[in-house]
Structure formats: C-alpha cells, structure tokens
C-alpha positions in Angstrom: -55.5 117.4 -94.2 -53.5 114.2 -94.8 -52.0 112.8 -91.6 -49.8 109.8 -91.3 -49.0 108.4 -87.8 -45.9 106.2 -87.6 -45.5 103.6 -84.9 -47.7 102.7 -81.9 -46.4 105.3 -79.5 -47.9 108.6 -79.0 -46.6 111.2 -81.4 -43.7 113.3 -80.1 -42.6 114.9 -83.4 -44.8 116.6 -86.0 -43.6 117.1 -89.5 -45.9 119.7 -91.1 -45.9 120.7 -94.7 -47.3 124.2 -95.3 -47.8 126.1 -98.5 -50.2 126.8 -101.4 -50.0 124.1 -104.1 -51.7 126.5 -106.5 -48.9 129.0 -106.4 -45.9 127.3 -107.9 -42.9 127.0 -105.5 -45.2 127.9 -102.6 -46.3 124.2 -102.7 -42.8 123.0 -101.7 -43.6 122.0 -98.1 -46.7 120.0 -99.2 -44.6 118.2 -101.8 -41.9 117.3 -99.3 -44.5 115.9 -96.9 -46.2 113.9 -99.7 -42.8 112.3 -100.3 -42.2 111.6 -96.6 -45.6 109.9 -96.3 -44.2 107.1 -98.5 -41.0 106.6 -96.5 -40.4 104.8 -93.2 -39.9 107.2 -90.2 -39.2 106.3 -86.6 -42.1 105.6 -84.2 -43.5 108.7 -82.5 -43.6 110.8 -85.7 -46.7 112.4 -87.3 -46.4 113.6 -90.9 -49.2 116.1 -92.0 -50.0 118.2 -95.0 -51.5 121.4 -93.7 -51.4 123.3 -97.0 -52.7 126.8 -96.4 -54.7 125.8 -93.3 -52.5 127.5 -90.7 -55.3 127.6 -88.1 -55.4 123.8 -88.3 -51.6 123.8 -87.8 -52.0 126.1 -84.7 -54.5 123.7 -83.2 -52.2 120.7 -83.9 -49.3 122.4 -82.1 -51.4 122.0 -78.9 -51.5 118.2 -79.4 -48.6 117.5 -77.0 -45.8 117.4 -79.5 -42.3 117.9 -78.2 -40.9 119.0 -81.5 -42.4 120.4 -84.7 -40.6 120.4 -88.0 -42.2 122.8 -90.5 -41.4 122.5 -94.2 -42.1 125.4 -96.5 -40.8 127.7 -99.2 -39.3 130.8 -97.7 -37.4 133.7 -99.3 -34.2 134.1 -97.3 -32.1 135.8 -99.9 -30.4 132.7 -101.3 -30.2 130.9 -104.6 -33.4 129.3 -105.8 -33.6 125.7 -104.6 -31.3 126.3 -101.6 -32.6 124.1 -98.6 -32.0 125.5 -95.1 -32.5 124.3 -91.6 -33.6 127.2 -89.3 -34.3 127.1 -85.6 -36.5 130.2 -84.9 -35.7 130.1 -81.1 -32.0 130.4 -81.9 -32.8 133.3 -84.2 -34.8 135.1 -81.5 -31.9 134.5 -79.1 -29.7 136.5 -81.4 -27.7 133.6 -82.9 -26.6 134.2 -86.5 -29.5 136.4 -87.5 -29.2 138.8 -90.5 -31.9 141.4 -90.0 -32.0 142.0 -93.8 -33.3 138.4 -94.3 -37.0 138.0 -93.9 -38.0 135.3 -91.4 -40.2 132.5 -92.5 -43.6 131.8 -90.9 -43.1 131.1 -87.2 -46.2 129.3 -85.9 -44.5 128.9 -82.5 -44.8 132.6 -81.9 -48.5 132.4 -82.8 -49.1 129.3 -80.8 -47.6 130.9 -77.7 -50.4 133.4 -77.9 -52.8 130.5 -77.8 -51.2 128.9 -74.8 -49.6 125.8 -76.2 -46.4 125.3 -78.1 -44.0 122.4 -78.7 -40.7 122.7 -76.8 -38.8 123.0 -80.0 -39.6 124.3 -83.5 -37.4 123.7 -86.6 -38.0 125.0 -90.1 -36.8 123.3 -93.3 -37.1 125.9 -96.0 -36.4 126.1 -99.7 -35.6 129.3 -101.5 -38.3 129.8 -104.2 -37.6 131.0 -107.7 -39.8 134.0 -107.2 -41.1 136.0 -104.3 -44.4 134.7 -102.8 -46.3 137.8 -104.0 -45.1 137.2 -107.5 -45.7 133.4 -107.5 -47.5 132.1 -110.6 -50.9 130.5 -110.3 -49.8 127.0 -111.4 -49.6 123.6 -109.8 -45.9 122.8 -110.4 -42.7 123.6 -108.8 -39.9 125.4 -110.7 -37.0 123.2 -111.7 -34.6 124.2 -108.9 -37.3 123.9 -106.2 -38.5 120.6 -107.6 -35.0 119.2 -107.5 -34.7 120.3 -103.8 -37.7 118.2 -102.7 -35.6 115.0 -102.3 -32.8 117.0 -100.5 -35.3 118.4 -98.1 -37.0 115.0 -97.5 -33.6 113.5 -96.6 -32.8 116.5 -94.3 -36.1 116.1 -92.6 -35.5 112.3 -92.1 -32.2 113.1 -90.5 -33.6 115.9 -88.3 -36.5 113.6 -87.2 -34.2 110.7 -86.3 -31.9 113.1 -84.3 -34.9 114.6 -82.5 -36.4 111.2 -81.6 -33.0 110.1 -80.3 -32.7 113.2 -78.3 -36.2 112.8 -76.8 -35.6 109.1 -76.0 -32.3 109.9 -74.3 -33.9 112.7 -72.3 -36.7 110.4 -71.2 -34.1 107.7 -70.2 -32.1 110.3 -68.1 -35.3 111.4 -66.3 -36.1 107.8 -65.4 -32.7 107.2 -63.9 -32.6 110.3 -61.8 
C-alpha cells in the first residue's frame, strides 16, 4: 500500500483508491490516487492506494478519520467515463436513489460491523466501459475511463478542500461554544 501523508497535522481525511489494476477499468481508483500523490493537498489529508486489499481499507477506517473519500470504478448505469460523486449515507436515507442502479462498494457499512467508521463517507466513481465481471485481464484503462482520471482527480481535490474547510469550521465553532 502506498500512503502519502500531507501536512504536519493528524490526518482527518482519507482518500482511498480501490480497484484491481489487472482488470482494465477496475484500476481507475488506483490511477486517480497515483495522480493525486503528485499534487499538493491541504494538511490533514492522507492519500492511499489500497488496490484490492479491502481488509486493509477496513482497518484504516478505524484510524480516526473524520471523512473518507473512496475512488473506484462502479457501474451505475451511465455512459462510460462518467464521473460521479456519491454519498452513501444520503442514499441510505432515501435521497435520490434509483433502486435499479447497483450501489458501489460501501466500506462504511462493513466498517460499522467492526465498530469504527468515519463520520462521513463519499465515493468518487467512474462508469467503466464493461461490467466488472467482463473486465479484461489487462493493465490499462479504456479510453473514456483513462480520460476521466484527471476529471476525478480535480473533483477529489475540490471535495477534500471543502471537507477540510468544513472540519476546520466545525472545530472553530466547538472552541467558541
């Protein structure tokens, strides 16, 4: 697992790339995280490539993160290369959920069973060119998914900046009360 810690403060946000780099578009999350590792992010952010090691991800969720941003390929019924921001908790609360659309991997639900989960989980997904079961055994992304890596990296940067701002504001409000 590659892990990059940004800044001198304790990590509050985890950006986790998941997926199988040997299965074409399934490696999307890992590729986005690799790109983010080379970019400046706010203090308090960890960027990690978990690949297919979801048990390692479950353990990391217990490391006192306030927010986790998962990045992965997920078939949601869209056009290949479509990048989406999904908040699983909102989906569970019944907000804008289409029951015909499969849900992406939700580690927060699994982590709850283990006792620890970040307060907020966000997913940045990309529609693959083929279903996971039909993904080719190759180490390259399809053209539309490869083109979406930069879009997703910018989206993650924006989400992380907003989350850090929200967490800092919340901490400031608690100190003044």
